[in-house]
C-alpha positions as CSV (number, residue, x, y, z in Angstrom):
1,X,99.5,-14.4,-87.6
2,X,96.2,-13.1,-88.8
3,X,95.3,-12.0,-85.2
4,X,98.5,-10.1,-85.0
5,X,97.7,-8.2,-88.3
6,X,94.2,-7.5,-87.1
7,X,95.5,-6.3,-83.8
8,X,97.9,-3.9,-85.5
9,X,95.1,-2.5,-87.7
10,X,92.8,-2.0,-84.7
11,X,95.7,-0.3,-82.9
12,X,96.4,2.1,-85.7
13,X,92.6,2.8,-86.1
14,X,92.5,3.6,-82.3
15,X,95.3,6.0,-82.7
16,X,93.7,7.7,-85.6
17,X,90.3,7.9,-83.9
18,X,91.7,9.0,-80.6
19,X,93.8,11.7,-82.3
20,X,90.8,13.0,-84.2
21,X,88.6,13.1,-81.1
22,X,91.4,15.0,-79.2
23,X,91.8,17.4,-82.1
24,X,88.1,18.2,-82.0
25,X,88.4,19.1,-78.4
26,X,91.6,21.1,-78.7
27,X,93.6,18.2,-77.2
28,X,95.3,16.6,-80.2
29,X,98.4,15.5,-78.2
30,X,96.3,14.1,-75.4
31,X,94.2,12.1,-77.8
32,X,97.2,10.8,-79.6
33,X,99.1,9.7,-76.4
34,X,96.0,8.1,-74.8
35,X,95.1,6.1,-77.8
36,X,98.7,5.1,-78.5
37,X,99.4,3.8,-75.0
38,X,95.9,2.5,-74.0
39,X,94.4,1.6,-77.3
40,X,90.6,1.4,-77.4
41,X,90.4,2.4,-73.7
42,X,92.4,5.5,-74.5
43,X,89.9,6.4,-77.2
44,X,87.1,6.2,-74.7
45,X,89.0,8.4,-72.2
46,X,89.8,11.0,-74.9
47,X,86.0,11.1,-75.7
48,X,85.3,12.0,-72.1
49,X,87.9,14.8,-71.8
50,X,86.5,18.3,-71.5
51,X,86.8,20.6,-74.5
52,X,89.9,22.8,-74.2
53,X,89.4,26.5,-75.0
54,X,91.7,29.4,-75.7
55,X,92.0,31.7,-72.6
56,X,92.2,34.8,-74.8
57,X,88.9,33.8,-76.5
58,X,87.3,33.1,-73.2
59,X,88.4,36.5,-71.9
60,X,87.0,38.3,-75.0
61,X,83.7,36.5,-74.7
62,X,83.4,37.3,-71.0
63,X,84.2,41.0,-71.8
64,X,81.5,41.1,-74.4
65,X,79.0,39.5,-72.0
66,X,79.9,42.0,-69.3
67,X,79.5,44.9,-71.8
68,X,76.1,43.6,-72.9
69,X,75.0,43.2,-69.3
70,X,76.1,46.8,-68.4
71,X,74.2,48.2,-71.5
72,X,71.0,46.4,-70.5
73,X,71.3,47.6,-67.0
74,X,71.8,51.2,-68.2
75,X,68.8,51.0,-70.5
76,X,66.7,49.6,-67.6
77,X,67.8,52.4,-65.3
78,X,67.0,55.0,-67.9
79,X,63.5,53.5,-68.4
80,X,63.0,53.7,-64.6
81,X,64.1,57.3,-64.5
82,X,61.7,58.2,-67.3
83,X,58.8,56.5,-65.5
84,X,59.6,58.4,-62.3
85,X,59.7,61.8,-64.1
86,X,56.5,63.9,-63.5
87,X,54.1,64.0,-66.3
88,X,54.6,67.7,-66.9
89,X,58.1,67.0,-68.1
90,X,56.6,65.5,-71.3
91,X,54.9,68.6,-72.4
92,X,56.0,69.4,-76.0
93,X,57.9,72.6,-76.7
94,X,55.7,75.2,-78.4
95,X,56.7,76.5,-81.9
96,X,58.9,79.6,-81.9
97,X,56.2,81.8,-83.3
98,X,54.3,81.4,-80.0
99,X,57.0,83.0,-77.9
100,X,56.4,86.4,-76.3
101,X,58.2,89.3,-77.9
102,X,59.4,92.7,-76.6
103,X,60.1,96.0,-78.2
104,X,63.9,96.7,-77.9
105,X,65.7,100.0,-78.2
106,X,69.5,100.6,-78.3
107,X,71.2,104.0,-78.3
108,X,67.8,105.7,-78.6
109,X,66.8,103.7,-81.7
110,X,64.1,101.1,-81.8
111,X,65.3,97.7,-83.1
112,X,61.9,96.1,-83.3
113,X,60.4,93.2,-81.4
114,X,62.6,90.3,-80.2
115,X,62.0,87.1,-78.2
116,X,63.7,86.6,-74.9
117,X,66.0,84.0,-76.4
118,X,67.2,86.5,-79.0
119,X,67.7,89.2,-76.3
120,X,69.8,86.9,-74.2
121,X,71.9,85.9,-77.2
122,X,72.6,89.5,-78.2
123,X,73.4,90.4,-74.6
124,X,75.9,87.5,-74.4
125,X,77.5,88.5,-77.7
126,X,77.8,92.1,-76.7
127,X,75.5,93.4,-79.4
128,X,73.1,94.6,-76.8
129,X,74.3,96.4,-73.6
130,X,73.0,96.7,-70.1
131,X,71.9,100.3,-70.7
132,X,69.7,99.3,-73.6
133,X,66.0,99.1,-72.9
134,X,62.8,97.2,-73.5
135,X,59.2,98.4,-73.4
136,X,57.1,97.1,-70.6
137,X,53.4,97.3,-71.6
138,X,52.3,96.6,-68.0
139,X,53.8,99.9,-66.7
140,X,53.7,101.6,-70.2
141,X,57.4,102.6,-69.9
142,X,60.9,101.7,-71.1
143,X,63.0,99.7,-68.7
144,X,66.6,98.3,-68.6
145,X,66.9,95.3,-70.9
146,X,68.1,93.1,-68.1
147,X,64.6,92.9,-66.8
148,X,63.5,90.8,-69.8
149,X,65.9,88.0,-69.1
150,X,65.1,88.2,-65.4
151,X,61.4,87.9,-65.9
152,X,61.9,85.0,-68.3
153,X,64.1,83.2,-65.8
154,X,61.7,83.7,-62.9
155,X,60.1,80.5,-61.6
156,X,56.9,80.0,-59.6
157,X,56.0,77.4,-57.1
158,X,53.0,75.4,-58.5
159,X,50.5,73.3,-56.7
160,X,48.2,70.8,-58.4
161,X,45.6,68.7,-56.7
162,X,47.2,69.5,-53.3
163,X,50.6,68.4,-54.4
164,X,53.5,70.8,-55.0
165,X,55.1,70.3,-58.4
166,X,58.1,72.5,-57.6
167,X,59.3,75.7,-59.3
168,X,58.4,76.1,-63.0
169,X,59.1,78.9,-65.5
170,X,56.2,80.9,-66.7
171,X,56.4,79.5,-70.2
172,X,56.1,76.0,-68.9
173,X,53.2,76.9,-66.7
174,X,51.4,78.5,-69.7
175,X,52.0,75.4,-71.9
176,X,50.8,73.0,-69.2
177,X,47.6,75.1,-68.8
178,X,46.9,75.1,-72.5
179,X,47.4,71.4,-72.8
180,X,45.3,70.5,-69.8
181,X,48.2,69.3,-67.6
182,X,47.2,72.0,-65.2
183,X,43.6,73.1,-64.4
184,X,41.8,76.2,-63.5
185,X,41.8,75.1,-59.8
186,X,45.6,74.8,-59.6
187,X,47.6,77.5,-57.9
188,X,50.9,79.3,-57.8
189,X,52.6,81.1,-54.9
190,X,53.0,84.8,-55.2
191,X,56.0,85.9,-53.1
192,X,55.1,89.5,-53.3
193,X,51.6,89.0,-51.9
194,X,52.8,86.1,-49.8
195,X,49.9,83.9,-50.7
196,X,48.7,81.3,-53.1
197,X,46.7,82.5,-56.2
198,X,45.0,80.8,-59.1
199,X,47.3,80.0,-62.0
200,X,44.9,81.5,-64.5
201,X,45.7,84.9,-63.0
202,X,49.3,84.4,-63.8
203,X,48.6,83.1,-67.3
204,X,46.2,85.9,-68.0
205,X,48.8,88.5,-67.0
206,X,51.2,87.1,-69.6
207,X,48.5,87.0,-72.3
208,X,47.5,90.6,-71.6
209,X,51.2,91.6,-71.8
210,X,51.5,89.8,-75.2
211,X,48.3,91.3,-76.5
212,X,49.4,94.8,-75.5
213,X,52.5,94.5,-77.6
214,X,50.8,93.1,-80.6
C-alpha cells in the first residue's frame, strides 16, 4: 500500500515537473502530456525538447537584424566613398568676406559692390535684369551683368604632379593654392591660348582684379 502511495506521489510530481519544463520552453501542453503518459521518462523527453518561439517575434527580430546589417553596410560604403574622394574636396570653404565683389549698376544707377552669389540671387528673383551692368576692372569698362555669373561658373582643367584633377572653379583653385593643396609648379589649361599655363598666373589675375576694385 505504501508503494502505491509513493508511486502516486512520484507520478504527480512528474506531471508537475514536466508541465513546468514544458511551460519554460513554450510547450506547456507537450510537457503535461509527456509526463502524464510516460512519467519520469516523459520529464526527460520534455527537457530535451527545443524551445518554441513565436513566429511573429522571430520575424520582428529578423527584420531588426536585417535593418542593422543594411545600416552598417551603408556606413561602410559611405566611408569607402569618402576615402576615395580626392584630397582637394576637403578644402574648407573660405569666409564670405573673402569673396570677390563687383560694382553693379541698374537703370543707370550704381548699386554698390556685390558678390557673385548676391548677383545670381537678384537675377533669379528678377530684381536685376539682363541689361544691367557690372564694372570689369580688367577692361576698365561696364559689361552686361550676365558676364559675372558666367565668369564665376567657368571651370579650368587643373594638373598637379602630372595628374589631371579635372575641372575646378576659379574660387576652388585659389583656395587650394592658398592652403598648399596646389603648388607653384601646378598648371591649368588655357583654352584661349590652347596651352597649359602656371596656376599662379590665373590666381594672380583674380587677385589683380580684386585689388583694382578695392
